[in-house]
Each structure stands twice: as C-alpha cells, then as structure tokens.
N, C-alpha and C positions, 0 to 999 in steps of 0.2 A: 504494500500500500504506500503510495507516494503522497506527499503533502502538496496540495494544489498551489501553484505559483501565486495566485491571487491572494491566498491566505497569508503567505510569507510576506508579500508586499504590504498587505494591510497591517500585519503585526509590526513590521519595520516602520511604517508610517505612524502608527500609534506610539511606538517607542520614541521616535524622533519628536513627535508632538509633546509627549510627556517631558522629554529632556528640554525642549524649548520653553515650555511653561515653567519648569523648575528654574532655568537660567533667568527668565524674565522676573520671576518672583524674587530670586536672590538679588538681582540688580536693583529691583524696586526697594527692597528692605534696606539695602546698603546705601542708597542714594537719596531716599526720602526720610527725613527724620521725624519722629513722633513728637519730640520736644527738644528744646535747647536750653542751656543754662550755664551757670558757673558754680563751682564749689571751691572753697578755700580751706586749707588745712596743712598739716605737716605730712610730707611724703614719707611714709613708713616703709613701703616695700615696692620694688619695681624690678621685674625680671622677664626674660624671654623664656617661655616654657611651652611644652607640648611634645608628644611623641612623634607625630608625623608633621602636623602643621604647627610650626613655631610662631607664637604670638606674644606680643608685649603685654604684660598684665601688671597692674599695680593697685595700691590702695593708699589712701590718705586718711589720717585721723582728722575729722572735722572739728573746727574750733567750737567749743561749747562753754557753757557757764562754768565758773569755778565750782568744783565739787561734784559736777555731773559726770556721768560715765560717757567718755568720748564715743562718737559714732564713726563707723568705718564707711568709706565710700570706695567701692571697688570699680575699676575701669579697665578698658582695653585701649591700645594705641595701634593705629595702622600706619601712621606716617613715621618714617625713619628719623626725620629731623626732630620731631616732637619727642621721639624716644631718646634721642641723643641729649636733648635738653633736660628731660626727666632723669636720665642716668646721672647727670651732673648735679642734680638738685636733691638727691637722696638725703633725708634728714632735715631739709629746709622747708620753710613755709612757702606754699605755692598757691596760685590761683589758676584753676583749670577751667577752660571753656570746653563744654562737651555737647554732643548730640546724642540723643537716645534713639536707638534703632530697634524697635520691637520686631520679633519674629524672624530674626536673621537665622537662616538654616545652618545647623552645625556649629562647631567650635573652631573651624579653620579661619574664620574672620575675626574671632575674638571670643573669649569666654564669658564676657558680660554684654549687656545691651547698651552700655555707656562708652562712647568712643571720644577720646580727647582730641580736640582740634587745635588748641592753642594753650601755651603755658606761660605764666608770668611768675618769676621767682621774686619773692619778697626779701628785702635785705634786712 
C-alpha cells in the first residue's frame, strides 16, 4: 500500500503553515511589548546561562522603605551592549528601562518576560 502523493503534499503544506504561524507568533511577542517601565535598585546578580540557548539573566534588589524586606526584580537582556554595561555595574545602583513581552515561546529568548532596553548607572 502506497501513500497517495496528494496526502504527502497536504501534510507538508500543513506543517509549513504551522511553522509559519509559530514564527509569526514568536516575532509578534518579541517585537510588541505589553508594557514598558523603569525599575531602580542594586544589581545583585547578572550572568549568561542556559544549556543550549545562552541568555543574559539578572536580578536587582528594588529600593524599599527602611526595615522592609527588599523585593527582587528578575530580567533578561538580549542586547550585547546592555549586557556589557550591566556586567560592569554589578553591585551598583542602576536604573533599568524595560519592556514586558508576555507569551514569548520558550526560554531561548530569555527566561523572564522583562527585557532590559537601557541602563543608567547611579554614582
């Protein structure tokens, strides 16, 4: 029994359409931000990590009232220049401008939904 050529072509077309939809969805989630803002705090941790997809990940301790438990803000970085600036700022107070991208597929683009676009280091 042979598989009809029309069935093979239909399955390949369906697979190509699914791949195209996935690529369009990934592009959309990475280029359209859900929210934008700024967070200030002390850069506590910043590293490049991952088994297959290496991404820059970090966290800052947000400034809070004296005596309050500090809150952590975890973020990802996709820009190498921003990553270089953050590497030099470890332990310092920073102001991070971020974009929130909800629904990004997988962790190859970053482990969090917050992507840093600009860094200001406080003196």
